[in-house]
Structures are given as structure tokens and as C-alpha cells.
C-alpha angles and dihedrals in degrees: 000000000000121000123242121239120200139178124222104273114255102160119014091201089063097050110132129188116207120192123187131140091217108084094202091056090046092053092047093052093044095051094043093052095042091056087059091056099258123143105236132197117186137188137166094213123077094202092053087047090058089055089052090051090053092052105036136040117240130192093200134018116198121187141170116242098222108064130141103236101035133001116244092253092049090049094048091048088060091044088055090057093049100038109014093175095056113104110241123211126184124208116201138168095190105055117208094184097190091051093048094045090049089052091051093048091051091049094246092125135016101208140348131222122208121219124269092040131192112243092228094052091046092052093045090051092049092045090052090047093053091046090052091052092047090050091052091052093046091048091051091052091045093049092049092048092046092049091049091047093048091051091051092046092051092053093046093049092053092051095044094054090071097040107066095148097057120154126247094280092055090047089055090052090051091051090051089049092052090050090053090050090052090052091050091047091053090050090051092051091048090050091053090049091051090051089053091047091051094045095048116354095208090062090061093043094052092043090057091049091051089048092054091052093046091048091055093044093050093050092047092051094044094234117187117256093259095051091044091054093046091051093047095047090046090054092051094047103031093113099037087113088066090079085080092062128077113262093234089056091051089051091049091049092050095047104033112010092168090059094066117111123224095269092048092049090050091054092048092046089056094062097086090056092046090048091054091051093049098050092047088070085074119073119251095014098104091108089049090052091053092053092047089053090051102044094097095045113115127225090235093050097255096114133093158295098007104014093236118170140192115341091358085080111076112253092238088050090056090051090048091051094059092041093053092043089056094045095048097048118112092201130092118278092257095050092043093054091046091053092048092049090049090056093047110126093020110051097006137043107251090223091054090049090053090051090051093050090049096048105034095083090053097049121102097227121184117243113277115256134196136196116242137183119239088250090055095056115116135187111271096036116126117223116228101203135024114275119223132180120235095272088055101256114151110243105168127013121226115272093027117146110228121239129186089257093052092049090052089049091053092048092049092050090046091057090056101032111014115231105233102176125101110266114221128184132180113259 
């Protein structure tokens, strides 16, 4: 049985267990990870490693596949039963791709590393593994705190309904309660935005651009706090109803809206209504739902879904319409503003257009992004999000400028393990 080797603990979240029956590999991994500040426990024996897992908490467990007592996958399957939150990484020299991919899909392992590994790829994989573990712990704490807070808020609300004439102390408690509700509401909106970003990244990108415009417009107009919040949340969630449409249809609508057939247009035209229904599951967002429903109505009555016109469209909805039109344009800023001005009085309220023109230079708008195919990538483009292959190996970090060599690398990986994620670059 191998002997365990362990640092003095400095940060429990960075505690890593390494298992390999080759002492020289074990030493190499231990020293590499220690230099990066990780707390490392090592052993050459898989059975002893299971005892360590039963006694200590680990953020990451790294093991070799070929070991005498248990294979790496067998060992990690038992680790999953003992410590399901620990991130599991498999090292293998003989790669059975179908077996490893199956293990990843079933949640047995998080990533795999092929011998001989590159130091940089090893460290990036371990860093991602630790971050995953930290996120799981934070989410557990947040969920527990949110559940506890919601239970308290429910009880307080029931008691406050029958106590309108409370004294100053009770009013202070009510103010604190409202503040907590606002925090929860903000978290709910952010969660919806993250769902949109995950489902189709361009939805999140354009929502943030619309938010920046609406923020500037609200400040310029001196909207009250309630109207400002409604306008900002409506900008962030205006396309949440798009999660009910196929991603290829969203892409087609963004790039060539005139190419949609009648059935496709009908599905797209339904998204404001679906968006309204979705946000109304959250308390206090009924006004936001009404604006989301109205953001494709036209000033001349030719919009959808209700064919409203002029003052029938809420004023904040008319502001949201020009903000989302600006955010969703694929053209340059100058051309976009020219197109919006051209449609003033027909599609857009002239007053809302004037507010946009006045506020757009002051808004802090994120860089425009566009979706590209792998074959459309060119040297000099900057990637927006990290690019992984299908087994989950990091290929390109976010913010990386593409070179000819990197593009060739991506294409080579794609031939072996197709890259299925949406590829975004800064315009």
C-alpha cells in the first residue's frame, strides 16, 4: 500500500488528491501543483486513496487510469459516491475516447488529461476544476440562504398584512423586508439573463446592450426609481421568450429576417407573449411583462403581437423598442442610427428616437459581437467566450486574438471532436 503525502492545509477549497502508482509521475504532479499554491495529498494506492476520501474533503481528485487495485474510472466512480461534489479528473496514456466521453456524459469524471500532458493545459484544467468545486459550494450556501430568507419573508408578509398601523420599529422591519425582496428580484432577473446567455449567447449580449441604452435614457429623462427599474429589467429580459424557439431559427432571424417563411415568422412573433408569461412567474414583474409584450409594437400600428399604435403603446415600451432595435442591429453605429431615424414616425415614436439619439453617445455599451462559423474565422478576430471541444477540453481562452496557427488548431480538433458551441467574436 502506498503512503499518503500531505501539505499543511492553507485553503481547504484548494485541497487536491493525486493518485498514481508511478512515484515519478506522482512527484511531478505534486510539485507542479504545489508551486501554484494548491494543498496536495498524494498516494500510490487507490484503496488507501478511498480511505483518504472518506476522512478528508477534497476539491479535486486526480487519478491515473492504469492502476493495479482499481482502474481510474472504477476508483472515481467510488469517489463520486463518497464525495459527489469533488471534481474528478482522469489521467490516461491509452485513450479509449468512447469510454472517457461516456464517463463524462454520465458525470463520472469532469475532464481527462492525456499523457504526456502540457503543463499549461494541466494547470488550466485543474484551475477550472477548483473553480467548479468552489461554485458548487457557493451555490449550496446561496440556495440554503435563499430558502431560509424566503421562509422568513413569507411569515413576515402574512403578519404584516393585518398590521397596517405598525409603529416606527415595525416600519423599519418592513423597509428591510422590501430591500431583501429587491435583492432577490435582482438575483432572479440575473438568473433569467444567464439562462438566455447559455441557451443562445447573442441573446444575452444584445440584452446587455439594450440595458446600457435604457439606463442612459432613464437617467436622461429623470425617471422615478420604479420606472427606471421596470425599463432596465425589461431591457435585460426582452427576448427571454426566445428560449421557446429553435436556436437555428433565432440565428436566421438575426441574420436574415426577410428570409423567414410564414410559420417561422409566426413562431418569432410569439416570443413577446411568451416572454410576458415567463417573467410573470416572478413577483413584482407584471409591469416588466407588459413592456416585453409591447417591444415589437410599431408606432403606426403595423407591429406585433397586438397591433397597438401611437399612445396605445406604453411610453416605456416605445423607449424599449428603439433601445432593442439599436442593440440588435448588425450594422455600424452610424448606419444603425440612420436606419432608426428613417423609421421614425412609422415603426418608432419620434420622441423616443430623439431620446435615443441624445443618449446613445453617453451610454456605456458593450462591444458588438457576432456569431461566426469555424470556416469564417480569420486572424485578428478576438474570441468572446472560451472554446472547448466536445469532451470538454479547453482549446482557446476568452479574449484570445486568433492567429492562423490557432485557427488551424481549432479546425484539426473539430475534425476529431466536433466543436458544437456557438462561436462568438468581437466585431
